A tleap script that builds the chain and sets N, CA, C and O, in Angstrom:
source leaprc.protein.ff14SB
mol = sequence {
  NMET LYS GLY HIE GLY LYS GLU LEU LYS GLU
  PRO GLY ILE THR GLY ASN GLY ILE PRO ARG
  ARG ASN GLN ALA ARG ALA ALA ALA VAL VAL
  VAL VAL ALA ALA PHE MET LEU TRP MET GLY
  PHE SER TRP LEU GLY GLY GLU LEU GLY LEU
  PRO VAL ARG TYR ALA PHE LEU VAL ASP PHE
  ALA ALA LEU ALA ALA PHE PHE TRP SER PHE
  VAL VAL LEU VAL ARG VAL TRP ARG LYS SER
  ARG LEU GLY GLY CILE
}
set mol.1.N position { 15.128 20.882 11.218 }
set mol.1.CA position { 16.119 21.909 11.083 }
set mol.1.C position { 15.537 23.052 10.261 }
set mol.1.O position { 14.702 22.839 9.381 }
set mol.2.N position { 15.978 24.236 10.553 }
set mol.2.CA position { 15.481 25.390 9.805 }
set mol.2.C position { 16.659 26.098 9.160 }
set mol.2.O position { 17.762 26.170 9.703 }
set mol.3.N position { 16.369 26.618 7.977 }
set mol.3.CA position { 17.411 27.351 7.296 }
set mol.3.C position { 16.832 28.214 6.197 }
set mol.3.O position { 16.116 27.709 5.331 }
set mol.4.N position { 17.118 29.479 6.210 }
set mol.4.CA position { 16.677 30.434 5.194 }
set mol.4.C position { 15.161 30.435 5.021 }
set mol.4.O position { 14.676 30.592 3.900 }
set mol.5.N position { 14.429 30.270 6.064 }
set mol.5.CA position { 12.980 30.345 5.993 }
set mol.5.C position { 12.299 29.076 5.517 }
set mol.5.O position { 11.071 28.991 5.548 }
set mol.6.N position { 13.060 28.097 5.082 }
set mol.6.CA position { 12.474 26.841 4.627 }
set mol.6.C position { 12.814 25.755 5.642 }
set mol.6.O position { 13.925 25.685 6.167 }
set mol.7.N position { 11.836 24.927 5.894 }
set mol.7.CA position { 12.060 23.832 6.829 }
set mol.7.C position { 12.679 22.665 6.075 }
set mol.7.O position { 12.116 22.197 5.086 }
set mol.8.N position { 13.824 22.195 6.531 }
set mol.8.CA position { 14.497 21.073 5.902 }
set mol.8.C position { 13.947 19.776 6.477 }
set mol.8.O position { 13.726 19.661 7.682 }
set mol.9.N position { 13.735 18.821 5.616 }
set mol.9.CA position { 13.205 17.531 6.054 }
set mol.9.C position { 14.338 16.597 6.420 }
set mol.9.O position { 15.430 16.655 5.855 }
set mol.10.N position { 14.055 15.743 7.370 }
set mol.10.CA position { 15.036 14.743 7.759 }
set mol.10.C position { 15.081 13.656 6.699 }
set mol.10.O position { 14.067 13.378 6.057 }
set mol.11.N position { 16.245 13.032 6.504 }
set mol.11.CA position { 16.312 11.923 5.555 }
set mol.11.C position { 15.404 10.786 6.013 }
set mol.11.O position { 15.323 10.483 7.204 }
set mol.12.N position { 14.725 10.161 5.053 }
set mol.12.CA position { 13.862 9.042 5.378 }
set mol.12.C position { 12.459 9.435 5.782 }
set mol.12.O position { 11.650 8.569 6.115 }
set mol.13.N position { 12.148 10.736 5.762 }
set mol.13.CA position { 10.817 11.210 6.142 }
set mol.13.C position { 10.116 11.712 4.886 }
set mol.13.O position { 10.700 12.463 4.105 }
set mol.14.N position { 8.873 11.301 4.691 }
set mol.14.CA position { 8.112 11.765 3.540 }
set mol.14.C position { 7.441 13.083 3.869 }
set mol.14.O position { 7.578 13.599 4.978 }
set mol.15.N position { 6.710 13.630 2.896 }
set mol.15.CA position { 6.052 14.920 3.068 }
set mol.15.C position { 5.030 14.939 4.186 }
set mol.15.O position { 4.773 15.995 4.765 }
set mol.16.N position { 4.440 13.790 4.505 }
set mol.16.CA position { 3.429 13.770 5.565 }
set mol.16.C position { 4.012 13.405 6.927 }
set mol.16.O position { 3.259 13.193 7.878 }
set mol.17.N position { 5.337 13.326 7.041 }
set mol.17.CA position { 5.971 13.100 8.330 }
set mol.17.C position { 6.116 11.640 8.727 }
set mol.17.O position { 6.642 11.344 9.800 }
set mol.18.N position { 5.661 10.725 7.884 }
set mol.18.CA position { 5.763 9.297 8.201 }
set mol.18.C position { 7.028 8.757 7.553 }
set mol.18.O position { 7.261 8.993 6.367 }
set mol.19.N position { 7.848 8.038 8.307 }
set mol.19.CA position { 9.076 7.480 7.718 }
set mol.19.C position { 8.758 6.569 6.537 }
set mol.19.O position { 7.787 5.812 6.559 }
set mol.20.N position { 9.594 6.656 5.508 }
set mol.20.CA position { 9.384 5.842 4.308 }
set mol.20.C position { 9.394 4.362 4.629 }
set mol.20.O position { 8.650 3.590 4.024 }
set mol.21.N position { 10.219 3.961 5.563 }
set mol.21.CA position { 10.285 2.544 5.917 }
set mol.21.C position { 8.932 2.059 6.428 }
set mol.21.O position { 8.504 0.953 6.096 }
set mol.22.N position { 8.257 2.879 7.234 }
set mol.22.CA position { 6.937 2.505 7.735 }
set mol.22.C position { 5.909 2.460 6.615 }
set mol.22.O position { 5.037 1.592 6.606 }
set mol.23.N position { 6.005 3.386 5.675 }
set mol.23.CA position { 5.070 3.377 4.547 }
set mol.23.C position { 5.274 2.139 3.684 }
set mol.23.O position { 4.307 1.510 3.256 }
set mol.24.N position { 6.530 1.792 3.431 }
set mol.24.CA position { 6.819 0.603 2.637 }
set mol.24.C position { 6.347 -0.660 3.361 }
set mol.24.O position { 5.818 -1.581 2.738 }
set mol.25.N position { 6.539 -0.693 4.656 }
set mol.25.CA position { 6.090 -1.851 5.439 }
set mol.25.C position { 4.571 -1.959 5.412 }
set mol.25.O position { 4.035 -3.059 5.280 }
set mol.26.N position { 3.873 -0.841 5.533 }
set mol.26.CA position { 2.410 -0.856 5.493 }
set mol.26.C position { 1.919 -1.332 4.124 }
set mol.26.O position { 0.961 -2.101 4.043 }
set mol.27.N position { 2.564 -0.885 3.062 }
set mol.27.CA position { 2.175 -1.323 1.724 }
set mol.27.C position { 2.403 -2.822 1.559 }
set mol.27.O position { 1.582 -3.514 0.957 }
set mol.28.N position { 3.507 -3.318 2.089 }
set mol.28.CA position { 3.781 -4.755 2.002 }
set mol.28.C position { 2.745 -5.565 2.777 }
set mol.28.O position { 2.303 -6.617 2.315 }
set mol.29.N position { 2.363 -5.082 3.943 }
set mol.29.CA position { 1.346 -5.775 4.738 }
set mol.29.C position { 0.012 -5.779 4.005 }
set mol.29.O position { -0.701 -6.782 4.021 }
set mol.30.N position { -0.330 -4.664 3.363 }
set mol.30.CA position { -1.586 -4.591 2.613 }
set mol.30.C position { -1.566 -5.574 1.442 }
set mol.30.O position { -2.575 -6.228 1.175 }
set mol.31.N position { -0.445 -5.688 0.746 }
set mol.31.CA position { -0.349 -6.627 -0.372 }
set mol.31.C position { -0.554 -8.057 0.111 }
set mol.31.O position { -1.331 -8.807 -0.481 }
set mol.32.N position { 0.132 -8.437 1.175 }
set mol.32.CA position { 0.018 -9.803 1.690 }
set mol.32.C position { -1.388 -10.069 2.213 }
set mol.32.O position { -1.964 -11.117 1.922 }
set mol.33.N position { -1.945 -9.141 2.976 }
set mol.33.CA position { -3.286 -9.335 3.535 }
set mol.33.C position { -4.337 -9.392 2.426 }
set mol.33.O position { -5.241 -10.226 2.474 }
set mol.34.N position { -4.225 -8.518 1.435 }
set mol.34.CA position { -5.188 -8.517 0.330 }
set mol.34.C position { -5.117 -9.830 -0.436 }
set mol.34.O position { -6.145 -10.401 -0.800 }
set mol.35.N position { -3.904 -10.304 -0.678 }
set mol.35.CA position { -3.757 -11.562 -1.408 }
set mol.35.C position { -4.352 -12.728 -0.629 }
set mol.35.O position { -5.080 -13.550 -1.185 }
set mol.36.N position { -4.037 -12.795 0.663 }
set mol.36.CA position { -4.547 -13.898 1.490 }
set mol.36.C position { -6.076 -13.846 1.588 }
set mol.36.O position { -6.741 -14.872 1.451 }
set mol.37.N position { -6.627 -12.664 1.823 }
set mol.37.CA position { -8.085 -12.536 1.911 }
set mol.37.C position { -8.747 -12.824 0.571 }
set mol.37.O position { -9.801 -13.458 0.520 }
set mol.38.N position { -8.141 -12.368 -0.495 }
set mol.38.CA position { -8.673 -12.601 -1.832 }
set mol.38.C position { -8.752 -14.099 -2.124 }
set mol.38.O position { -9.781 -14.602 -2.574 }
set mol.39.N position { -7.658 -14.796 -1.863 }
set mol.39.CA position { -7.643 -16.239 -2.099 }
set mol.39.C position { -8.608 -16.956 -1.160 }
set mol.39.O position { -9.307 -17.880 -1.575 }
set mol.40.N position { -8.648 -16.540 0.088 }
set mol.40.CA position { -9.551 -17.165 1.056 }
set mol.40.C position { -11.012 -16.979 0.704 }
set mol.40.O position { -11.794 -17.929 0.758 }
set mol.41.N position { -11.386 -15.759 0.342 }
set mol.41.CA position { -12.778 -15.511 -0.039 }
set mol.41.C position { -13.140 -16.204 -1.351 }
set mol.41.O position { -14.277 -16.642 -1.528 }
set mol.42.N position { -12.185 -16.305 -2.267 }
set mol.42.CA position { -12.456 -17.021 -3.514 }
set mol.42.C position { -12.732 -18.493 -3.237 }
set mol.42.O position { -13.669 -19.070 -3.789 }
set mol.43.N position { -11.927 -19.085 -2.396 }
set mol.43.CA position { -12.133 -20.487 -2.039 }
set mol.43.C position { -13.450 -20.672 -1.281 }
set mol.43.O position { -14.231 -21.573 -1.586 }
set mol.44.N position { -13.684 -19.809 -0.293 }
set mol.44.CA position { -14.893 -19.914 0.514 }
set mol.44.C position { -16.152 -19.692 -0.328 }
set mol.44.O position { -17.156 -20.379 -0.139 }
set mol.45.N position { -16.099 -18.743 -1.246 }
set mol.45.CA position { -17.239 -18.494 -2.122 }
set mol.45.C position { -17.560 -19.696 -2.990 }
set mol.45.O position { -18.726 -20.016 -3.222 }
set mol.46.N position { -16.513 -20.363 -3.470 }
set mol.46.CA position { -16.731 -21.569 -4.265 }
set mol.46.C position { -17.312 -22.700 -3.440 }
set mol.46.O position { -18.178 -23.441 -3.905 }
set mol.47.N position { -16.832 -22.829 -2.211 }
set mol.47.CA position { -17.324 -23.894 -1.330 }
set mol.47.C position { -18.771 -23.666 -0.912 }
set mol.47.O position { -19.548 -24.615 -0.812 }
set mol.48.N position { -19.130 -22.416 -0.670 }
set mol.48.CA position { -20.480 -22.106 -0.218 }
set mol.48.C position { -21.453 -21.879 -1.365 }
set mol.48.O position { -22.662 -21.786 -1.148 }
set mol.49.N position { -20.934 -21.791 -2.577 }
set mol.49.CA position { -21.796 -21.555 -3.727 }
set mol.49.C position { -22.360 -20.150 -3.774 }
set mol.49.O position { -23.495 -19.952 -4.207 }
set mol.50.N position { -21.591 -19.184 -3.339 }
set mol.50.CA position { -22.045 -17.787 -3.362 }
set mol.50.C position { -22.153 -17.287 -4.798 }
set mol.50.O position { -21.444 -17.772 -5.680 }
set mol.51.N position { -23.035 -16.321 -5.035 }
set mol.51.CA position { -23.155 -15.762 -6.398 }
set mol.51.C position { -21.844 -15.121 -6.860 }
set mol.51.O position { -21.021 -14.684 -6.056 }
set mol.52.N position { -21.685 -15.083 -8.176 }
set mol.52.CA position { -20.454 -14.563 -8.777 }
set mol.52.C position { -20.257 -13.089 -8.466 }
set mol.52.O position { -19.120 -12.617 -8.452 }
set mol.53.N position { -21.323 -12.351 -8.217 }
set mol.53.CA position { -21.183 -10.917 -7.942 }
set mol.53.C position { -20.345 -10.673 -6.687 }
set mol.53.O position { -19.671 -9.648 -6.589 }
set mol.54.N position { -20.379 -11.603 -5.724 }
set mol.54.CA position { -19.538 -11.455 -4.537 }
set mol.54.C position { -18.069 -11.687 -4.882 }
set mol.54.O position { -17.181 -11.050 -4.315 }
set mol.55.N position { -17.827 -12.591 -5.800 }
set mol.55.CA position { -16.449 -12.813 -6.248 }
set mol.55.C position { -15.910 -11.547 -6.912 }
set mol.55.O position { -14.764 -11.162 -6.681 }
set mol.56.N position { -16.736 -10.900 -7.737 }
set mol.56.CA position { -16.302 -9.652 -8.370 }
set mol.56.C position { -16.064 -8.558 -7.337 }
set mol.56.O position { -15.130 -7.767 -7.470 }
set mol.57.N position { -16.898 -8.512 -6.319 }
set mol.57.CA position { -16.719 -7.519 -5.265 }
set mol.57.C position { -15.369 -7.704 -4.563 }
set mol.57.O position { -14.638 -6.740 -4.337 }
set mol.58.N position { -15.053 -8.948 -4.225 }
set mol.58.CA position { -13.772 -9.240 -3.573 }
set mol.58.C position { -12.613 -8.968 -4.533 }
set mol.58.O position { -11.572 -8.457 -4.121 }
set mol.59.N position { -12.792 -9.310 -5.814 }
set mol.59.CA position { -11.741 -9.035 -6.801 }
set mol.59.C position { -11.449 -7.538 -6.905 }
set mol.59.O position { -10.289 -7.129 -6.937 }
set mol.60.N position { -12.495 -6.731 -6.957 }
set mol.60.CA position { -12.290 -5.285 -7.056 }
set mol.60.C position { -11.678 -4.707 -5.780 }
set mol.60.O position { -10.877 -3.775 -5.846 }
set mol.61.N position { -12.048 -5.251 -4.626 }
set mol.61.CA position { -11.439 -4.792 -3.374 }
set mol.61.C position { -9.946 -5.136 -3.359 }
set mol.61.O position { -9.126 -4.328 -2.921 }
set mol.62.N position { -9.600 -6.318 -3.830 }
set mol.62.CA position { -8.189 -6.713 -3.890 }
set mol.62.C position { -7.430 -5.826 -4.882 }
set mol.62.O position { -6.310 -5.397 -4.604 }
set mol.63.N position { -8.037 -5.555 -6.028 }
set mol.63.CA position { -7.391 -4.668 -7.000 }
set mol.63.C position { -7.164 -3.271 -6.428 }
set mol.63.O position { -6.120 -2.662 -6.662 }
set mol.64.N position { -8.140 -2.768 -5.680 }
set mol.64.CA position { -7.979 -1.453 -5.051 }
set mol.64.C position { -6.823 -1.473 -4.056 }
set mol.64.O position { -6.040 -0.525 -3.999 }
set mol.65.N position { -6.711 -2.539 -3.276 }
set mol.65.CA position { -5.609 -2.653 -2.308 }
set mol.65.C position { -4.264 -2.733 -3.024 }
set mol.65.O position { -3.298 -2.099 -2.599 }
set mol.66.N position { -4.195 -3.506 -4.104 }
set mol.66.CA position { -2.947 -3.617 -4.862 }
set mol.66.C position { -2.582 -2.282 -5.511 }
set mol.66.O position { -1.410 -1.906 -5.535 }
set mol.67.N position { -3.565 -1.576 -6.030 }
set mol.67.CA position { -3.294 -0.272 -6.640 }
set mol.67.C position { -2.784 0.720 -5.603 }
set mol.67.O position { -1.822 1.445 -5.854 }
set mol.68.N position { -3.430 0.753 -4.431 }
set mol.68.CA position { -2.982 1.652 -3.362 }
set mol.68.C position { -1.542 1.336 -2.972 }
set mol.68.O position { -0.722 2.242 -2.820 }
set mol.69.N position { -1.238 0.058 -2.812 }
set mol.69.CA position { 0.123 -0.338 -2.442 }
set mol.69.C position { 1.118 0.062 -3.509 }
set mol.69.O position { 2.217 0.521 -3.195 }
set mol.70.N position { 0.746 -0.108 -4.769 }
set mol.70.CA position { 1.631 0.277 -5.865 }
set mol.70.C position { 1.927 1.769 -5.823 }
set mol.70.O position { 3.077 2.180 -5.972 }
set mol.71.N position { 0.897 2.578 -5.622 }
set mol.71.CA position { 1.078 4.033 -5.565 }
set mol.71.C position { 1.982 4.405 -4.396 }
set mol.71.O position { 2.892 5.219 -4.556 }
set mol.72.N position { 1.746 3.825 -3.231 }
set mol.72.CA position { 2.574 4.127 -2.059 }
set mol.72.C position { 4.021 3.715 -2.304 }
set mol.72.O position { 4.939 4.471 -1.986 }
set mol.73.N position { 4.236 2.534 -2.861 }
set mol.73.CA position { 5.606 2.063 -3.088 }
set mol.73.C position { 6.321 2.900 -4.142 }
set mol.73.O position { 7.522 3.140 -4.020 }
set mol.74.N position { 5.615 3.345 -5.167 }
set mol.74.CA position { 6.246 4.209 -6.166 }
set mol.74.C position { 6.629 5.542 -5.534 }
set mol.74.O position { 7.706 6.073 -5.805 }
set mol.75.N position { 5.749 6.086 -4.692 }
set mol.75.CA position { 6.069 7.354 -4.026 }
set mol.75.C position { 7.271 7.195 -3.100 }
set mol.75.O position { 8.130 8.075 -3.050 }
set mol.76.N position { 7.344 6.088 -2.371 }
set mol.76.CA position { 8.486 5.839 -1.488 }
set mol.76.C position { 9.758 5.695 -2.312 }
set mol.76.O position { 10.801 6.242 -1.956 }
set mol.77.N position { 9.670 4.959 -3.411 }
set mol.77.CA position { 10.827 4.767 -4.272 }
set mol.77.C position { 11.318 6.092 -4.845 }
set mol.77.O position { 12.519 6.360 -4.853 }
set mol.78.N position { 10.382 6.930 -5.328 }
set mol.78.CA position { 10.774 8.223 -5.894 }
set mol.78.C position { 11.400 9.129 -4.843 }
set mol.78.O position { 12.401 9.796 -5.108 }
set mol.79.N position { 10.806 9.154 -3.641 }
set mol.79.CA position { 11.372 9.993 -2.575 }
set mol.79.C position { 12.777 9.513 -2.200 }
set mol.79.O position { 13.662 10.329 -1.944 }
set mol.80.N position { 12.981 8.201 -2.167 }
set mol.80.CA position { 14.293 7.698 -1.787 }
set mol.80.C position { 15.325 8.001 -2.863 }
set mol.80.O position { 16.493 8.222 -2.544 }
set mol.81.N position { 14.924 8.016 -4.127 }
set mol.81.CA position { 15.861 8.351 -5.203 }
set mol.81.C position { 16.204 9.824 -5.204 }
set mol.81.O position { 17.319 10.196 -5.572 }
set mol.82.N position { 15.265 10.677 -4.799 }
set mol.82.CA position { 15.501 12.112 -4.802 }
set mol.82.C position { 16.271 12.576 -3.578 }
set mol.82.O position { 17.137 13.445 -3.677 }
set mol.83.N position { 15.957 11.996 -2.419 }
set mol.83.CA position { 16.546 12.543 -1.206 }
set mol.83.C position { 17.360 11.569 -0.384 }
set mol.83.O position { 17.797 11.916 0.713 }
set mol.84.N position { 17.574 10.382 -0.869 }
set mol.84.CA position { 18.298 9.402 -0.070 }
set mol.84.C position { 17.403 8.816 0.996 }
set mol.84.O position { 16.321 9.329 1.282 }
set mol.85.N position { 17.869 7.746 1.570 }
set mol.85.CA position { 17.040 7.049 2.569 }
set mol.85.C position { 17.222 7.600 3.939 }
set mol.85.O position { 16.596 7.122 4.885 }
savepdb mol mol.pdb
quit
């Protein structure tokens, strides 16, 4: 919709045009996948006797995924509080 030279956003749409529900769902999938892969690689590394540096690599990758999900979920939460769902 257009009004007074400014484009009005539809409810439930973020600044990049992706619905908040889809962003929240993607963040949830990333959290679950990161957790499952993290636990799986930790177990597999222990079973195979891989060096500890690989465990740290997987730990940091999981932390990056959790941080990204946290940022996305906070942005979705803030947008929903400001503009409704």
